C-alpha positions as CSV (number, residue, x, y, z in Angstrom):
1,X,0.0,0.0,0.0
2,X,1.2,3.5,-0.7
3,X,0.8,6.4,1.7
4,X,-2.8,7.4,2.3
5,X,-1.7,11.0,1.4
6,X,-0.3,9.9,-1.9
7,X,-3.2,7.5,-2.8
8,X,-5.9,8.3,-5.4
9,X,-4.2,11.3,-6.9
10,X,-6.0,10.7,-10.2
11,X,-9.2,11.5,-8.4
12,X,-8.0,15.1,-7.6
13,X,-10.3,16.6,-10.1
14,X,-13.3,15.3,-8.1
15,X,-12.1,14.8,-4.6
16,X,-10.0,17.1,-2.3
17,X,-6.9,15.7,-0.5
18,X,-8.8,14.9,2.7
19,X,-11.6,13.0,0.8
20,X,-9.0,11.0,-1.2
21,X,-7.2,10.0,2.0
22,X,-10.5,9.0,3.7
23,X,-11.5,7.0,0.6
24,X,-8.1,5.2,0.5
25,X,-8.5,4.2,4.2
26,X,-12.0,3.0,3.7
27,X,-11.2,0.9,0.6
28,X,-8.2,-0.6,2.3
29,X,-10.3,-1.5,5.4
30,X,-12.7,-3.3,3.1
31,X,-10.0,-5.4,1.5
32,X,-8.5,-6.4,4.9
33,X,-12.0,-7.4,6.1
34,X,-12.5,-9.4,2.8
35,X,-9.4,-11.6,3.6
36,X,-10.9,-12.9,6.9
37,X,-10.2,-15.4,8.4
38,X,-6.7,-15.7,6.9
39,X,-3.9,-13.5,8.2
40,X,-3.1,-10.3,6.3
41,X,0.4,-9.0,5.4
42,X,0.4,-5.3,4.3
43,X,3.4,-4.4,2.2
44,X,4.3,-0.7,2.5
45,X,6.9,1.9,3.0
46,X,4.9,4.5,4.9
47,X,4.9,4.6,8.7
48,X,1.3,5.8,8.9
49,X,0.1,2.9,6.7
50,X,2.2,0.5,8.8
51,X,0.6,1.8,12.1
52,X,-2.9,1.7,10.5
53,X,-2.4,-1.9,9.3
54,X,-1.1,-3.1,12.7
55,X,-4.0,-1.5,14.4
56,X,-6.3,-3.7,12.2
57,X,-4.4,-6.9,13.1
58,X,-2.4,-7.1,9.9
59,X,1.3,-7.8,9.8
60,X,3.5,-5.3,8.0
61,X,6.4,-6.0,5.6
62,X,8.5,-2.8,5.4
63,X,9.6,-2.4,1.8
64,X,11.0,1.1,1.3
65,X,11.9,2.3,-2.2
66,X,11.0,-1.0,-4.0
67,X,8.0,0.1,-6.0
68,X,4.8,-1.9,-6.2
69,X,5.9,-5.0,-8.1
70,X,9.2,-5.6,-6.2
71,X,7.4,-4.9,-2.9
72,X,4.8,-7.5,-3.6
73,X,7.5,-10.0,-4.6
74,X,9.3,-9.2,-1.3
75,X,6.1,-9.9,0.6
76,X,5.4,-13.1,-1.2
77,X,9.0,-14.2,-0.7
78,X,8.7,-13.5,3.0
79,X,5.6,-15.6,3.3
80,X,7.2,-18.5,1.3
81,X,10.1,-18.4,3.7
82,X,7.6,-18.9,6.5
83,X,6.1,-21.9,4.9
84,X,3.0,-20.3,3.4
85,X,2.0,-22.2,0.3
86,X,-0.6,-20.0,-1.4
87,X,-0.7,-16.2,-1.4
88,X,-3.6,-13.9,-2.4
89,X,-2.4,-10.5,-3.5
90,X,-5.2,-8.0,-3.6
91,X,-4.9,-4.3,-4.2
92,X,-6.2,-2.0,-1.5
93,X,-8.7,-0.1,-3.6
94,X,-11.4,-2.7,-4.2
95,X,-14.7,-1.3,-2.8
96,X,-16.7,-4.6,-3.1
97,X,-13.9,-7.0,-2.1
98,X,-15.2,-10.2,-0.6
99,X,-14.2,-13.8,-0.2
100,X,-10.5,-13.3,-0.8
101,X,-9.7,-16.2,1.6
102,X,-11.4,-18.7,-0.7
103,X,-9.7,-17.9,-3.9
104,X,-7.1,-20.0,-5.7
105,X,-5.9,-23.5,-5.3
106,X,-2.5,-25.1,-4.8
107,X,-0.3,-25.5,-7.8
108,X,-2.2,-22.9,-9.9
109,X,-2.2,-19.2,-10.5
110,X,-5.6,-17.4,-10.3
111,X,-5.9,-14.0,-11.9
112,X,-8.7,-11.5,-11.5
113,X,-8.5,-8.6,-13.9
114,X,-9.9,-5.1,-13.4
115,X,-13.1,-4.2,-15.3
116,X,-11.1,-2.9,-18.3
117,X,-9.2,-6.3,-18.4
118,X,-6.0,-4.4,-18.4
119,X,-4.8,-4.5,-14.8
120,X,-4.6,-7.3,-12.2
121,X,-6.7,-6.5,-9.1
122,X,-6.2,-9.9,-7.5
123,X,-3.6,-12.6,-8.1
124,X,-3.3,-15.9,-6.2
125,X,0.0,-17.6,-6.6
126,X,1.9,-20.5,-5.0
127,X,4.3,-18.6,-2.7
128,X,7.4,-20.5,-3.6
129,X,6.8,-20.5,-7.4
130,X,9.0,-17.5,-8.2
131,X,6.2,-15.6,-9.8
132,X,7.4,-12.2,-11.0
133,X,4.8,-9.6,-10.5
134,X,4.7,-6.7,-13.1
135,X,2.1,-4.1,-12.2
136,X,1.1,-1.1,-14.2
137,X,-0.7,-0.7,-17.5
138,X,-1.1,-4.1,-19.2
139,X,-0.3,-6.1,-16.1
140,X,-3.1,-8.6,-16.6
141,X,-1.6,-9.9,-19.8
142,X,2.0,-9.9,-18.4
143,X,0.8,-11.9,-15.4
144,X,-0.9,-14.5,-17.7
145,X,2.4,-14.7,-19.6
146,X,4.3,-15.1,-16.3
147,X,2.2,-18.1,-15.2
148,X,3.1,-19.8,-18.5
149,X,6.7,-18.9,-18.1
150,X,7.0,-20.6,-14.8
151,X,5.0,-23.6,-16.0
152,X,1.9,-23.2,-13.9
153,X,-1.6,-23.6,-15.1
154,X,-3.7,-20.5,-14.6
155,X,-7.3,-19.6,-14.3
156,X,-9.0,-16.3,-14.9
157,X,-11.9,-15.3,-12.8
158,X,-14.1,-12.4,-14.1
159,X,-15.7,-11.2,-10.9
160,X,-17.5,-7.9,-11.2
161,X,-17.1,-7.2,-7.4
162,X,-13.4,-7.7,-7.6
163,X,-13.0,-6.1,-11.0
164,X,-14.0,-2.6,-9.8
165,X,-11.1,-0.7,-8.5
166,X,-11.2,3.0,-7.8
167,X,-8.5,4.7,-9.9
168,X,-10.2,7.3,-12.1
169,X,-13.2,9.7,-11.7
170,X,-15.4,7.4,-13.8
171,X,-14.7,4.5,-11.4
172,X,-15.9,6.7,-8.5
173,X,-19.0,7.4,-10.4
174,X,-19.6,3.6,-10.8
175,X,-19.2,3.3,-7.0
176,X,-21.8,5.9,-6.4
177,X,-24.2,4.3,-8.8
178,X,-23.6,0.8,-7.5
179,X,-24.0,1.4,-3.8
């Protein structure tokens, strides 16, 4: 997770800084709740986020300066070293996140794209598989290619609840219409 103050900057045309920060906190809270009953590891490089996550019962992996993809890989590697077999990586901006604990199966990669089928909102991977995450525009296709590269079967789940992430003003409008 990035700093709450730095989150949702693409919404600046429709939300002021305080509203964006509050939205980021609310969305992240929903994602943590959607992971129950499994333990949550929040990967971050912001002390406020780390404190916030710990207050909600999540562990924190401190990953300063790595960027999103490398930070996620560091978190997955940490969990693999601890003996965790399957890891669900979910972004912190999914307003309708639910059922994250039940996703995926051993030996497979599960990918849930965003509503544009461009980004990857949720990825479930075997922790020790050496999966290389590559977030940003076009990540969904890169993650499918990565599953093939490491020799794991993959499944794609198109879930409208998990496909909606809040990045752009039109996403926020969908949230308002949907709720």
